[in-house]
SESEFI-838447 format. One record per residue: residue in one letter; x, y, z of N, C-alpha, C, CB in turn. Coordinates in steps of 0.001 Angstrom, whole numbers. Glycine has a CB too. Example, Ala and Ser with C-alpha at 12.3 -4.5 7.8 and 13.67 -1.06 7.14 Angstrom:
- rest, nc1, nc2, nc3, cac1, cac2, cac3, cc1, cc2, cc3, cbc1, cbc2, cbc3
- A, 13190, -5690, 7800, 12300, -4500, 7800, 13200, -3300, 7800, 11308, -4473, 9046
- S, 12850, -2250, 7080, 13670, -1060, 7140, 12900, 30, 7870, 14084, -598, 5725
# end
This chain:
- rest, nc1, nc2, nc3, cac1, cac2, cac3, cc1, cc2, cc3, cbc1, cbc2, cbc3
- M, -76577, -5405, 48848, -75999, -4142, 48414, -75659, -4230, 46925, -74738, -3792, 49252
- K, -75988, -3197, 46167, -75701, -3144, 44740, -74414, -2345, 44517, -76891, -2513, 43957
- I, -73443, -2987, 43878, -72105, -2407, 43726, -71794, -2169, 42253, -71036, -3328, 44355
- A, -71267, -981, 41944, -70707, -704, 40628, -69187, -789, 40726, -71160, 698, 40100
- L, -68584, -1547, 39831, -67128, -1673, 39792, -66583, -727, 38730, -66696, -3145, 39502
- L, -65808, 245, 39140, -65184, 1198, 38222, -63743, 741, 38013, -65250, 2681, 38780
- G, -63525, 24, 36936, -62270, -671, 36708, -62484, -2157, 36920, -61158, -135, 37637
- Y, -62141, -2946, 35903, -62437, -4374, 35968, -61194, -5187, 35603, -63612, -4730, 35029
- G, -60070, -4752, 36183, -58830, -5510, 36039, -58726, -6568, 37124, -57613, -4575, 36089
- R, -57504, -6889, 37509, -57295, -7951, 38503, -57968, -7640, 39835, -55808, -8169, 38727
- M, -57853, -6390, 40287, -58494, -6047, 41557, -60013, -6029, 41425, -57997, -4690, 42053
- G, -60517, -5497, 40323, -61958, -5477, 40122, -62550, -6872, 40138, -62292, -4794, 38820
- K, -61889, -7797, 39502, -62369, -9179, 39469, -62279, -9830, 40850, -61566, -9997, 38449
- A, -61199, -9538, 41586, -61072, -10085, 42949, -62166, -9532, 43859, -59681, -9758, 43538
- I, -62475, -8246, 43719, -63550, -7628, 44513, -64894, -8257, 44161, -63599, -6094, 44277
- E, -65123, -8518, 42880, -66371, -9143, 42456, -66590, -10473, 43177, -66369, -9358, 40938
- V, -65559, -11291, 43260, -65674, -12604, 43913, -66011, -12441, 45393, -64363, -13408, 43754
- I, -65254, -11570, 46087, -65487, -11373, 47522, -66877, -10784, 47771, -64404, -10452, 48123
- A, -67264, -9810, 46951, -68573, -9167, 47138, -69703, -10172, 46980, -68756, -8013, 46140
- Q, -69616, -11013, 45976, -70666, -12001, 45759, -70690, -13045, 46868, -70478, -12680, 44411
- E, -69508, -13403, 47375, -69456, -14334, 48506, -70147, -13749, 49737, -67999, -14686, 48840
- R, -70135, -12407, 49863, -70747, -11746, 51010, -72201, -11341, 50730, -69930, -10516, 51397
- G, -72752, -11829, 49633, -74169, -11637, 49347, -74531, -10387, 48584, -74902, -11635, 50589
- H, -73540, -9696, 48010, -73801, -8466, 47282, -73952, -8729, 45784, -72682, -7461, 47530
- E, -74477, -7731, 45079, -74741, -7853, 43646, -73903, -6824, 42881, -76259, -7661, 43344
- I, -73236, -7275, 41836, -72517, -6360, 40950, -73490, -5918, 39863, -71232, -7036, 40331
- V, -73808, -4622, 39837, -74834, -4128, 38911, -74247, -3377, 37724, -75797, -3228, 39644
- A, -72941, -3080, 37757, -72304, -2393, 36633, -70802, -2602, 36710, -72649, -878, 36631
- T, -70173, -2686, 35545, -68712, -2723, 35472, -68274, -1729, 34406, -68183, -4171, 35151
- I, -67438, -786, 34807, -66946, 246, 33899, -65465, -14, 33626, -67164, 1679, 34495
- D, -65118, -227, 32372, -63705, -323, 31984, -63593, 33, 30511, -63126, -1757, 32261
- K, -62402, -134, 29949, -62182, 283, 28562, -63065, -483, 27580, -60724, 95, 28189
- D, -63452, -1706, 27935, -64300, -2499, 27058, -65788, -2217, 27260, -64029, -3961, 27279
- N, -66113, -1526, 28347, -67519, -1244, 28661, -67600, 119, 29345, -68138, -2366, 29572
- P, -67251, 1191, 28618, -67080, 2498, 29272, -68365, 3222, 29633, -66287, 3375, 28396
- N, -69500, 2788, 29092, -70724, 3568, 29235, -71809, 2883, 30050, -71261, 3892, 27893
- D, -71425, 1895, 30854, -72423, 1222, 31679, -73040, 2235, 32656, -71785, 21, 32451
- V, -74318, 2110, 32907, -75041, 3039, 33786, -75027, 2479, 35211, -76518, 3261, 33286
- F, -74688, 3333, 36181, -74608, 2825, 37550, -75243, 3758, 38571, -73174, 2586, 37921
- D, -76157, 4631, 38127, -76774, 5538, 39085, -77739, 4821, 40032, -77504, 6638, 38349
- H, -78041, 3547, 39742, -78911, 2762, 40629, -78098, 1951, 41640, -79801, 1822, 39804
- A, -76779, 2106, 41636, -75925, 1377, 42572, -75982, 2020, 43960, -74469, 1338, 42059
- D, -75772, 1208, 44991, -75678, 1720, 46357, -74309, 2312, 46639, -75977, 616, 47356
- V, -73295, 1822, 45919, -71926, 2264, 46147, -71093, 1898, 44926, -71332, 1629, 47443
- A, -70050, 2689, 44669, -69104, 2394, 43591, -67733, 2137, 44195, -69041, 3560, 42557
- I, -67048, 1128, 43667, -65674, 817, 44094, -64767, 1046, 42896, -65545, -667, 44637
- N, -63827, 1978, 43034, -62963, 2372, 41917, -61567, 1783, 42062, -62878, 3896, 41821
- F, -61212, 896, 41158, -59839, 414, 41007, -59453, 501, 39531, -59689, -1054, 41542
- S, -59828, 1607, 38903, -59513, 1829, 37493, -58041, 2196, 37345, -60413, 2940, 36894
- I, -57591, 2352, 36097, -56255, 2880, 35868, -56220, 4332, 36338, -55853, 2767, 34364
- P, -55040, 4853, 36704, -54976, 6224, 37223, -55587, 7262, 36284, -53546, 6590, 37499
- A, -55415, 7105, 34978, -55897, 8104, 34027, -57415, 8207, 34012, -55397, 7778, 32641
- A, -58105, 7143, 34428, -59571, 7148, 34410, -60183, 7472, 35765, -60081, 5812, 33942
- A, -59365, 7540, 36810, -59892, 7631, 38177, -60704, 8899, 38409, -58756, 7572, 39174
- V, -60183, 10047, 38026, -60861, 11309, 38335, -62224, 11370, 37656, -60000, 12506, 37899
- A, -62285, 10988, 36378, -63558, 11015, 35657, -64554, 10044, 36280, -63345, 10676, 34175
- N, -64103, 8856, 36647, -64986, 7865, 37265, -65550, 8358, 38591, -64241, 6556, 37478
- I, -64673, 8873, 39442, -65096, 9324, 40762, -66033, 10524, 40649, -63875, 9679, 41623
- T, -65663, 11456, 39766, -66489, 12647, 39566, -67895, 12263, 39122, -65845, 13582, 38531
- H, -67984, 11357, 38166, -69296, 10935, 37652, -70127, 10299, 38756, -69130, 9947, 36480
- A, -69504, 9435, 39545, -70234, 8757, 40621, -70748, 9758, 41656, -69334, 7713, 41302
- I, -69900, 10681, 42072, -70313, 11659, 43081, -71458, 12514, 42558, -69127, 12552, 43489
- K, -71374, 12923, 41292, -72451, 13724, 40708, -73754, 12934, 40591, -72034, 14238, 39336
- Q, -73648, 11611, 40508, -74824, 10751, 40460, -75356, 10434, 41861, -74492, 9458, 39724
- G, -74686, 10925, 42894, -75119, 10665, 44259, -74743, 9288, 44771, -76587, 10833, 44353
- V, -73734, 8656, 44131, -73301, 7311, 44523, -72034, 7429, 45375, -73045, 6409, 43262
- P, -72031, 6891, 46595, -70812, 6907, 47415, -69678, 6171, 46704, -71078, 6267, 48798
- V, -68442, 6640, 46906, -67294, 6064, 46205, -66244, 5595, 47191, -66687, 7079, 45236
- V, -65792, 4365, 46984, -64617, 3814, 47658, -63547, 3685, 46589, -64922, 2421, 48363
- C, -62377, 4289, 46813, -61342, 4332, 45772, -60023, 3777, 46282, -61144, 5764, 45274
- G, -59458, 2844, 45510, -58147, 2301, 45837, -57109, 2555, 44769, -58252, 842, 46077
- T, -57486, 3259, 43697, -56526, 3600, 42646, -55531, 4628, 43169, -57252, 4141, 41390
- T, -54261, 4424, 42881, -53237, 5407, 43220, -52715, 6033, 41923, -52070, 4750, 44039
- G, -51872, 7053, 42066, -51291, 7685, 40890, -52105, 8840, 40332, -51107, 6674, 39834
- W, -53118, 9310, 41075, -53968, 10421, 40617, -54133, 11496, 41696, -55347, 9893, 40198
- L, -53347, 11399, 42762, -53639, 12148, 43982, -53425, 13656, 43869, -52800, 11625, 45086
- E, -52831, 14117, 42774, -52747, 15570, 42585, -54128, 16190, 42426, -51887, 15901, 41364
- H, -55146, 15358, 42162, -56521, 15841, 42019, -57390, 15529, 43238, -57148, 15234, 40785
- K, -56802, 15002, 44289, -57590, 14543, 45432, -58359, 15693, 46094, -56678, 13869, 46458
- V, -57750, 16840, 46225, -58424, 17990, 46846, -59641, 18398, 46021, -57450, 19188, 46989
- E, -59514, 18351, 44695, -60655, 18680, 43835, -61813, 17720, 44081, -60244, 18641, 42352
- I, -61502, 16447, 44179, -62541, 15437, 44399, -63198, 15650, 45761, -61947, 14006, 44303
- E, -62407, 15906, 46784, -62965, 16117, 48118, -63847, 17358, 48162, -61847, 16237, 49148
- T, -63436, 18402, 47444, -64244, 19620, 47374, -65586, 19339, 46690, -63481, 20731, 46619
- L, -65536, 18594, 45592, -66769, 18219, 44889, -67675, 17389, 45794, -66442, 17434, 43603
- C, -67087, 16448, 46519, -67862, 15603, 47427, -68579, 16434, 48479, -66957, 14578, 48102
- E, -67887, 17410, 49033, -68502, 18271, 50042, -69619, 19115, 49430, -67444, 19181, 50689
- E, -69383, 19634, 48200, -70406, 20446, 47535, -71677, 19643, 47265, -69860, 21009, 46223
- K, -71499, 18370, 46887, -72634, 17513, 46528, -73180, 16744, 47729, -72223, 16535, 45439
- K, -72583, 16996, 48914, -72991, 16277, 50123, -72957, 14756, 49908, -74403, 16718, 50550
- G, -71848, 14335, 49287, -71672, 12924, 48985, -70785, 12228, 50002, -71091, 12759, 47605
- A, -70299, 11056, 49616, -69425, 10269, 50481, -68269, 9728, 49640, -70211, 9104, 51174
- F, -67060, 9900, 50154, -65868, 9462, 49424, -64862, 8906, 50411, -65247, 10628, 48606
- L, -64321, 7750, 50081, -63304, 7116, 50917, -62149, 6688, 50027, -63889, 5897, 51700
- Y, -60980, 7249, 50290, -59759, 6845, 49574, -58835, 6116, 50535, -59034, 8078, 48949
- A, -58246, 5036, 50058, -57199, 4351, 50812, -56126, 3909, 49831, -57770, 3133, 51612
- S, -54892, 4149, 50169, -53801, 3663, 49329, -53674, 2156, 49432, -52483, 4330, 49718
- N, -54253, 1581, 50484, -54223, 131, 50663, -55379, -255, 51588, -52840, -346, 51249
- F, -56171, -1240, 51190, -57342, -1641, 51967, -57075, -2824, 52890, -58471, -1979, 51040
- S, -55877, -3357, 52865, -55553, -4508, 53703, -55603, -4143, 55181, -54172, -5056, 53344
- L, -56235, -5010, 55986, -56236, -4812, 57435, -54811, -4747, 57956, -57012, -5937, 58142
- G, -53965, -5675, 57507, -52580, -5707, 57976, -51825, -4438, 57650, -51862, -6880, 57380
- V, -52020, -3908, 56451, -51320, -2676, 56069, -51800, -1497, 56899, -51522, -2382, 54578
- N, -53086, -1438, 57191, -53586, -329, 58000, -53092, -411, 59445, -55110, -309, 57974
- I, -52883, -1619, 59949, -52215, -1769, 61243, -50768, -1300, 61115, -52276, -3248, 61739
- L, -50115, -1646, 59995, -48745, -1181, 59747, -48676, 340, 59733, -48220, -1740, 58416
- F, -49670, 1004, 59120, -49680, 2465, 59103, -49644, 3024, 60534, -50929, 2985, 58354
- A, -50446, 2419, 61428, -50492, 2891, 62816, -49154, 2661, 63517, -51621, 2182, 63586
- F, -48578, 1469, 63345, -47273, 1172, 63948, -46187, 2083, 63371, -46899, -310, 63722
- N, -46283, 2348, 62067, -45288, 3177, 61398, -45229, 4578, 62009, -45595, 3267, 59903
- K, -46400, 5173, 62254, -46424, 6509, 62870, -45839, 6485, 64276, -47857, 7051, 62914
- K, -46202, 5465, 65052, -45697, 5369, 66417, -44183, 5165, 66422, -46390, 4222, 67166
- L, -43696, 4286, 65547, -42254, 4059, 65476, -41526, 5321, 65049, -41937, 2919, 64509
- A, -42107, 6056, 64089, -41483, 7295, 63624, -41377, 8319, 64746, -42273, 7882, 62457
- Q, -42409, 8403, 65582, -42371, 9322, 66721, -41224, 8976, 67665, -43704, 9291, 67478
- T, -41022, 7698, 67877, -39933, 7251, 68757, -38574, 7484, 68119, -40095, 5770, 69101
- M, -38429, 7080, 66845, -37124, 7147, 66198, -36682, 8573, 65923, -37148, 6372, 64912
- G, -37639, 9518, 65865, -37268, 10900, 65629, -36374, 11486, 66705, -38488, 11725, 65506
- Q, -36347, 10838, 67876, -35493, 11310, 68973, -34030, 10906, 68794, -36008, 10772, 70297
- Y, -33795, 9967, 67866, -32453, 9385, 67741, -31914, 9673, 66343, -32476, 7846, 68018
- T, -31160, 10758, 66239, -30746, 11257, 64929, -29682, 10395, 64262, -30234, 12657, 65062
- Q, -29133, 9419, 64981, -28149, 8534, 64347, -28803, 7549, 63376, -27373, 7765, 65414
- Y, -30133, 7429, 63442, -30851, 6537, 62532, -31425, 7336, 61371, -31976, 5779, 63276
- K, -31306, 6765, 60177, -31886, 7384, 58983, -32918, 6442, 58393, -30789, 7728, 57932
- A, -34105, 6974, 58105, -35191, 6153, 57573, -35043, 5983, 56067, -36555, 6778, 57907
- S, -35419, 4806, 55597, -35524, 4538, 54165, -36602, 3483, 53969, -34152, 4068, 53561
- M, -37022, 3296, 52727, -38116, 2363, 52453, -37843, 1588, 51181, -39453, 3106, 52343
- E, -38478, 411, 51101, -38478, -377, 49871, -39883, -915, 49636, -37440, -1542, 49944
- E, -40354, -830, 48407, -41636, -1457, 48045, -41434, -2292, 46789, -42756, -381, 47822
- I, -42097, -3460, 46762, -42016, -4371, 45624, -43435, -4699, 45185, -41217, -5673, 45985
- H, -43704, -4565, 43886, -45006, -4889, 43327, -44845, -5625, 42003, -45843, -3618, 43136
- H, -45973, -6137, 41515, -46004, -6831, 40234, -45665, -5873, 39099, -47381, -7469, 40001
- T, -45236, -6438, 37987, -44771, -5632, 36859, -45889, -4849, 36179, -44096, -6516, 35848
- G, -47147, -5187, 36469, -48262, -4458, 35879, -48623, -3178, 36604, -49447, -5331, 35831
- K, -48021, -2925, 37765, -48353, -1705, 38521, -47774, -495, 37798, -47810, -1780, 39987
- L, -48625, 496, 37535, -48242, 1604, 36667, -47518, 2730, 37392, -49454, 2153, 35998
- D, -47783, 2927, 38682, -47186, 4060, 39383, -46073, 3591, 40314, -48255, 4826, 40175
- A, -45120, 4472, 40558, -44026, 4204, 41491, -43566, 5532, 42094, -42837, 3468, 40777
- P, -43385, 5593, 43415, -43624, 4517, 44370, -45121, 4251, 44538, -42992, 4860, 45723
- S, -45431, 3187, 45221, -46827, 2829, 45457, -47498, 3861, 46359, -46926, 1426, 46083
- G, -48819, 3902, 46282, -49561, 4772, 47188, -49349, 4394, 48637, -51031, 4732, 46862
- T, -49197, 3099, 48899, -48940, 2639, 50268, -47613, 3180, 50771, -48945, 1102, 50337
- A, -46593, 3147, 49906, -45287, 3683, 50294, -45376, 5178, 50585, -44251, 3420, 49191
- I, -46150, 5906, 49795, -46310, 7339, 50027, -47002, 7585, 51363, -47109, 7989, 48882
- T, -48038, 6793, 51668, -48721, 6931, 52957, -47761, 6663, 54112, -49923, 5973, 53037
- L, -46945, 5639, 53981, -45944, 5352, 55011, -44964, 6523, 55154, -45177, 4051, 54671
- A, -44515, 7058, 54025, -43585, 8188, 54067, -44220, 9398, 54748, -43132, 8562, 52649
- E, -45491, 9643, 54474, -46185, 10772, 55098, -46332, 10580, 56599, -47556, 10963, 54467
- G, -46318, 9334, 57065, -46347, 9070, 58498, -44998, 9266, 59172, -46825, 7676, 58743
- I, -43929, 9204, 58382, -42568, 9321, 58912, -42077, 10765, 58910, -41615, 8453, 58102
- L, -42315, 11490, 57828, -41658, 12777, 57604, -41877, 13818, 58707, -42130, 13339, 56319
- P, -43066, 13893, 59341, -43218, 14905, 60401, -42299, 14681, 61600, -44645, 14927, 60876
- H, -41692, 13507, 61703, -40907, 13151, 62881, -39423, 12982, 62578, -41442, 11883, 63484
- T, -38982, 13409, 61392, -37590, 13241, 61003, -37066, 14532, 60410, -37435, 12086, 60003
- K, -35755, 14658, 60332, -35142, 15817, 59691, -35098, 15664, 58175, -33736, 16034, 60232
- Q, -35417, 14484, 57691, -35497, 14298, 56248, -36638, 15158, 55695, -35709, 12793, 55892
- Q, -36388, 15806, 54570, -37264, 16887, 54129, -38411, 16432, 53236, -36462, 17907, 53406
- A, -38223, 15381, 52466, -39250, 14935, 51520, -38939, 13504, 51113, -39320, 15869, 50264
- W, -39966, 12790, 50605, -39688, 11469, 50048, -39328, 11613, 48577, -40905, 10520, 50226
- K, -38425, 10776, 48129, -38028, 10735, 46718, -37719, 9283, 46348, -36785, 11665, 46445
- L, -37909, 8950, 45093, -37423, 7667, 44617, -35915, 7608, 44837, -37781, 7451, 43116
- A, -35423, 6423, 45166, -34031, 6277, 45593, -33051, 6852, 44575, -33713, 4813, 45837
- E, -33346, 6666, 43285, -32415, 7140, 42258, -32397, 8659, 42142, -32775, 6536, 40918
- E, -33380, 9329, 42758, -33456, 10792, 42705, -33135, 11445, 44048, -34838, 11219, 42251
- A, -33017, 10642, 45104, -32903, 11177, 46463, -31497, 11687, 46758, -33285, 10111, 47478
- N, -31449, 12735, 47590, -30165, 13167, 48139, -30125, 12805, 49620, -29945, 14704, 47932
- K, -29085, 13207, 50316, -28890, 12772, 51695, -29947, 13310, 52650, -27532, 13193, 52169
- N, -30670, 14352, 52239, -31700, 14927, 53099, -33097, 14377, 52826, -31713, 16415, 52937
- D, -33214, 13440, 51868, -34514, 12904, 51476, -34762, 11535, 52103, -34611, 12809, 49953
- L, -36024, 11180, 52218, -36439, 9834, 52582, -36489, 9030, 51285, -37834, 9829, 53334
- A, -35531, 8139, 51100, -35391, 7406, 49841, -36323, 6204, 49816, -33937, 6953, 49636
- I, -37064, 6057, 48719, -37949, 4911, 48516, -37460, 4133, 47301, -39435, 5366, 48329
- T, -37048, 2895, 47531, -36665, 2009, 46435, -37906, 1284, 45949, -35563, 996, 46878
- A, -38242, 1441, 44663, -39430, 813, 44074, -38979, -263, 43089, -40340, 1876, 43361
- K, -39372, -1507, 43344, -39016, -2626, 42477, -40277, -3214, 41857, -38240, -3710, 43265
- R, -40160, -3693, 40631, -41265, -4349, 39950, -40816, -5748, 39529, -41741, -3517, 38718
- E, -41499, -6750, 40057, -41153, -8142, 39814, -42426, -8922, 39501, -40412, -8755, 41035
- P, -42339, -10012, 38744, -43546, -10765, 38388, -44250, -11341, 39618, -43193, -11892, 37425
- N, -45582, -11274, 39603, -46428, -12003, 40567, -46178, -11633, 42028, -46216, -13477, 40401
- V, -45927, -10354, 42293, -45761, -9884, 43673, -46943, -8983, 44019, -44399, -9119, 43859
- P, -47871, -9419, 44895, -49018, -8573, 45252, -48616, -7282, 45941, -49957, -9336, 46142
- G, -47579, -7312, 46762, -47137, -6092, 47429, -46319, -6378, 48679, -48327, -5239, 47787
- T, -45125, -5801, 48751, -44270, -5890, 49935, -43780, -4487, 50259, -43064, -6876, 49708
- H, -43892, -4091, 51525, -43436, -2774, 51966, -42572, -2920, 53209, -44636, -1837, 52246
- T, -41396, -2322, 53173, -40455, -2395, 54283, -39977, -1001, 54648, -39262, -3300, 53931
- V, -40045, -681, 55923, -39499, 575, 56453, -38271, 222, 57281, -40567, 1363, 57317
- N, -37157, 880, 56971, -35899, 624, 57683, -35398, 1891, 58370, -34828, 88, 56713
- Y, -34879, 1718, 59558, -34118, 2768, 60244, -32713, 2222, 60435, -34779, 3183, 61633
- I, -31744, 2860, 59779, -30384, 2323, 59710, -29406, 3288, 60372, -29971, 2060, 58241
- S, -28584, 2747, 61273, -27480, 3493, 61872, -26176, 2754, 61542, -27672, 3650, 63434
- E, -25074, 3257, 62030, -23804, 2585, 61803, -23711, 1260, 62555, -22662, 3490, 62211
- T, -24553, 1096, 63579, -24424, -90, 64424, -25533, -1118, 64251, -24377, 326, 65843
- D, -26713, -706, 63747, -27804, -1672, 63614, -28901, -1139, 62703, -28384, -2014, 64987
- T, -29887, -2003, 62448, -31041, -1669, 61620, -32316, -2121, 62320, -30927, -2321, 60218
- I, -33314, -1250, 62323, -34651, -1585, 62821, -35598, -1556, 61630, -35123, -588, 63955
- S, -36397, -2613, 61460, -37275, -2708, 60303, -38681, -3137, 60704, -36703, -3685, 59287
- I, -39677, -2623, 59977, -41034, -3173, 60029, -41440, -3471, 58592, -42055, -2176, 60730
- E, -42232, -4525, 58399, -42513, -4983, 57039, -43893, -5611, 56943, -41456, -5982, 56585
- H, -44532, -5402, 55807, -45776, -6106, 55481, -45603, -6804, 54142, -46992, -5126, 55443
- I, -45944, -8093, 54090, -45865, -8883, 52866, -47261, -9418, 52555, -44827, -10052, 53007
- A, -47820, -9008, 51445, -49120, -9533, 51014, -48900, -10856, 50290, -49866, -8514, 50091
- H, -49691, -11876, 50639, -49561, -13174, 50001, -50426, -13280, 48752, -49925, -14270, 50978
- N, -51500, -12490, 48689, -52393, -12474, 47527, -53230, -11198, 47598, -53312, -13759, 47486
- R, -54157, -11043, 46664, -54980, -9834, 46605, -56249, -9924, 47445, -55349, -9546, 45179
- D, -56504, -11068, 48045, -57767, -11258, 48753, -57946, -10265, 49904, -57850, -12675, 49283
- G, -56862, -9962, 50617, -56957, -9020, 51732, -57330, -7624, 51270, -55649, -8972, 52487
- F, -56791, -7203, 50111, -57143, -5894, 49561, -58615, -5867, 49153, -56245, -5553, 48352
- A, -59049, -6944, 48480, -60428, -7007, 47992, -61417, -7021, 49153, -60630, -8250, 47113
- L, -61141, -7813, 50179, -62031, -7874, 51337, -62132, -6513, 52007, -61541, -8924, 52342
- G, -61015, -5832, 52183, -61036, -4515, 52802, -61851, -3512, 52000, -59632, -4006, 52974
- A, -61743, -3575, 50672, -62503, -2655, 49824, -64002, -2911, 49956, -62069, -2793, 48356
- V, -64391, -4185, 49998, -65815, -4508, 50148, -66300, -4090, 51531, -66065, -6022, 49924
- M, -65501, -4318, 52568, -65870, -3874, 53915, -66055, -2355, 53955, -64799, -4306, 54936
- A, -65170, -1634, 53277, -65291, -174, 53227, -66579, 240, 52515, -64070, 444, 52516
- A, -66922, -473, 51447, -68159, -180, 50720, -69373, -438, 51600, -68246, -1023, 49437
- E, -69358, -1526, 52342, -70458, -1818, 53262, -70599, -712, 54314, -70235, -3182, 53949
- W, -69479, -204, 54771, -69452, 782, 55853, -69932, 2157, 55398, -68048, 894, 56416
- I, -69596, 2549, 54162, -69831, 3934, 53728, -71264, 4199, 53300, -68912, 4273, 52592
- V, -72016, 3154, 52963, -73396, 3353, 52500, -74215, 4054, 53590, -74053, 1989, 52117
- G, -74879, 5137, 53203, -75689, 5898, 54143, -74957, 7012, 54852, -76250, 4993, 55143
- K, -73654, 7162, 54578, -72864, 8211, 55242, -72582, 9357, 54279, -71536, 7636, 55785
- R, -72217, 10499, 54852, -71773, 11653, 54077, -70447, 12132, 54630, -72826, 12791, 54105
- G, -69539, 12506, 53731, -68271, 13050, 54190, -67077, 12404, 53514, -68156, 12888, 55671
- I, -65892, 12784, 54001, -64615, 12287, 53492, -64045, 11331, 54539, -63611, 13469, 53182
- F, -63707, 10128, 54123, -63303, 9104, 55081, -62019, 8405, 54636, -64423, 8079, 55265
- S, -61476, 7595, 55557, -60306, 6769, 55271, -60546, 5372, 55823, -59013, 7392, 55878
- M, -59630, 4474, 55529, -59752, 3114, 56040, -59576, 3084, 57550, -58729, 2198, 55373
- Q, -58910, 4071, 58116, -58784, 4161, 59561, -60164, 4310, 60222, -57876, 5343, 59942
- D, -61064, 5028, 59540, -62438, 5167, 60056, -63172, 3832, 60025, -63219, 6211, 59238
- V, -63015, 3105, 58924, -63714, 1814, 58789, -63274, 844, 59870, -63459, 1199, 57401
- L, -61968, 785, 60111, -61400, -198, 61035, -61282, 321, 62468, -60039, -627, 60546
- N, -61636, 1608, 62671, -61556, 2212, 64000, -60151, 2102, 64578, -62558, 1554, 64942
- I, -59159, 2378, 63716, -57758, 2375, 64141, -57334, 3821, 64341, -56832, 1650, 63092
- T, -56827, 4121, 65537, -56371, 5480, 65827, -54868, 5499, 66007, -57064, 6036, 67078
# end
């Protein structure tokens, strides 16, 4: 499989290693140092660019007829536009806020737990996410996905960063610390106890492997997909 890497930072380099280990070829790398590489001959593009470059990268790939797997967060106000373009061009697009198998299992457990906890109003949900100091957006896309799994089942009205949240919001504490690949914790707290679920990433390899697996899966398909489709998690 011929892969174009859109974004060649830490994640792009980690994906390159995993892809080559699985027998694939990197045929283009697009980043600030190499913005004009041609990739219309690629079988698939994997986008982990900075948020400011994501929309242009994805748009270009879709117009070139190249399926796109995207893990960049911080650009989602344009997601509907991208999906509309994908449908118009009969392309293929897969976005995931996190490609880790463990995190996607956490997403499924999170929804189920939220359905259960919604019956018990004495518990209030809150979240904490910790990432490396180089992460540009806060809260993380993974935290937002978790919040979106909780909100339909709670009286809390919206997610907000903890410093901006009021008593009716789902508060997300976002911390940035050196050399932390990603930690996400969901808490349900009452006056008498706390129930928590948590995912701790030990390195970036799980994210990179999931992105390559998604790229392998999407080739030859048309439509809008998620990591739940790749992993067959319902």
